N, C-alpha and C positions, 0 to 999 in steps of 0.2 A: 504494500500500500504506500502511496506517495505521502511524503511529509508535507502537510499543509499549514498555512498561516494559522497561528494560535494553537497548533498541536504542541503538546509537551515533547520536547526533543528527546531522543533516546539517551539513556544513561549508559555508560560503558567504562571499563577499565582498560587502559592502554599504556604501552611504553612510549616515552618521548625521549628526546635528547637530554632532557633534564630529570629523567626518572619516571616512575609510574604515577599516573593520575587516575582518579575517579572523576569523570567529567562533571557531573552535577556538583560534587564537592568542590572541584576546581573553580567552577563559576561562582559559587557562594552567593553573595548578595549583589554581585556586579552584573552589568551587561556583558555579553561575550560575543566575539566574532570568530567563527570557525571558517577558515579558507583553505581550499584543498588544491592539490597539484598532482599531475600524473607521474612525475618522476623527479628525482634529484638531478642536479647538474644540467638543467635545461635552460635555454636562454631567456624565454619570456618569464618563466617562473622566478628566475634569479632577480630580474628587475622588479618583480612584484614583491618579493620578500624584502628587497631593499627599500621599496616605498613604504611598506608597513613598518619597517625599522625606523625610518626617518620620521614617522608620525607618532613615535612613542609618547611624547608629551601630550599630544592631542587625545590619544586613547585614555591616558591617565586623567586628564581634565574631565572626561566624560564617564569616569568610573567604569571603564570598559577594558576587559581582558581580551587579548587576541591570542589565537593558537592556530598553527598551521597543521596541515595533514599532507603527507606524501607517502607513496607506496614503497619506499625503500626503508632500510634499517636505521635505527637510532645512531649507529656508528657512522653511517653515510651522512646523516643529517648534520652531525657534528663537523664532519669534513666540509660539507657544502656551506656551512655557515661561515667558514673562512672566506669563501668567494663572495657570499652575500654581504658580509661586513666590509670587505674591501671595496666592493662596488658602491655600497651605501655610505661609506665613510663614517659609520657609526655602529654601535653594538646591535646585534639581533637578539634581544633579551627574551623574547617569547619562546615557548616550547614548540616543537614540531612532533606531531604524533607519527610513530612508525607503523604504517598501515600495510604491512607486507602481505597480509592475507585478505586484504580488502574488506575487513570486518566493518570498519567505520564507513567506508564508501557505500557499502550495502545498507547499513543501518539508516543512512541519510539519503538513500535512493539515488546515489550518483552513478550507479552502474546496474546493468541487469543482474538479477540474482545468479545467473549461470556464468557470469563473467569469469574468465580464467586467463591468467597471465603466465606463459611458459618461462622457463629459465632463459636468460638473455633477452628479456622483454624490452620493448622500446616504449616511449611515451604513447605511441599509437595504441598499444594494447590496453591502456587505461585512459584513453583520450577524454572520456566524459567526466573524469574526476577533476573538475575545474569549476568549483562553485564557491559561493560566499553565503554564509548563514549568519544573520544577526539574531541573537537570542536575548530575551529579557531576563531580569532577575528572577522572574517566576518560572524560568526554564522553558518558556514557550517560544516557538519560532515567530519572529516578528517580520522577517523579510528574507527572501532568498534570491540569488541571481546565479545563473550558469552561463559560462562563456566557452567559446571554442578555443582550441589550443593556440590559434594564431593571433588572437586579439588580446592585448594586455588589459588587465582590469584597471579601471580608474578609481583609485582609492580615495581621491578627493570626493568622488561621488558616493563611495561607501560612507565616508565621514559625514557628508551632507545628509544622506539618508538616515544615519544614526541620529544626527541632530533633530531631524524631523520626527523620528520615532519617539525620542525622549521628550520633545516639546509637546507632541500630541498626547502622549501617555500622561504627562504631568498636568495638562491644562484642559483636556477635553475639547480640543480643537482639531482642525485639519490644516494641511498646508497645500498651497496651490503649486502649479507647475513651476519648476525652476526656483523654488523657494530657497532662500538663504537665511541664516540666523539674523534676526533683527527686522526682517520684513513682515508685512501684515500676514495674518493667518485667517483662515476661514472658520466661520461659526457653523457647526453642523445643522442641517435642516431640522433635526429632531428637537432643537432648542428654539422655543418660541421667542418672538421679539421682546416680550416682557422679561423673560428669563435672561435673554442675551443682554439686555440693558442692565439688569441687576448684577449680572456676573461680570460683564466686560465694560460697562459704561457705554460710550458712544461706539457706533459702528456704521459702515457704509453699505447700503443695499444696492446691488447691481441688478439682481433679479430676486424675487421672493425667496428663492432657494440658494442664492449666492450672496453672502454677506461677509464683508471683511472687517476685521478689527485689529488693533495693535497687538503685537505678540506680547503675552504676559511675561514679566521678568521674573 
C-alpha cells in the first residue's frame, strides 16, 4: 500500500554511518526529512548531500532533523562523506541509513516489492529510490516528492515547503503558490468571515473562497 499524506510513517531499526537508530525515537519531538538515493559515489546525489550539509543551520532553526538513505553499506557511507564534505566545504553531520536490503525503500514504497539488486548493481537497479519525505513530530507524513535520477533536487524548495508546512500547522492557514516566509497567507474557506476577523483581524477578499491575511508571527 502506498504511503499517503497524514499516514503514520513506518517505524524501523537500521544501521547508519553513525550507529543504529530506531526511526521514531530518532525523530523524537522534531520535524524530520528523510531523503533517499540509489547508490553511493554518484554525481547528482553527491551534490544533493552537499546542499543538505550546507543548510545545517536552517534545519536547526526549524527544529528539523535530516537523514539520508542509500542502498550501500555504512562503511561506504563513511567513505562517501569525505567526497560530500569536500564538495560542500562543510561537515555532513547527519546520518545516512545503510539500506542494503532495500528494507526502508520498500517500507516507504520507493520500489516495487519484488525489486532485486544483483551483486555489482548500478544506480539503475535502484533508480526509483530518489524521494524526499517531510515528517511531522506526530510521525505523520506531511509531504513527499520523487525525482528521476537525472534531475537534482532543489533543497531550497524543500526548505520552502517545510516553512509552509510549519506555518500552516501552527496557524490554521494555507499558503498560496510560490509563497515565501513573510508573505500573506490564505484563510481556509471553512473559516467564516466573522471567525476570520476575530482570529486574524483584517483580511482581503478576492473571491468569497479566496481571502488573504498577514502571516501570523
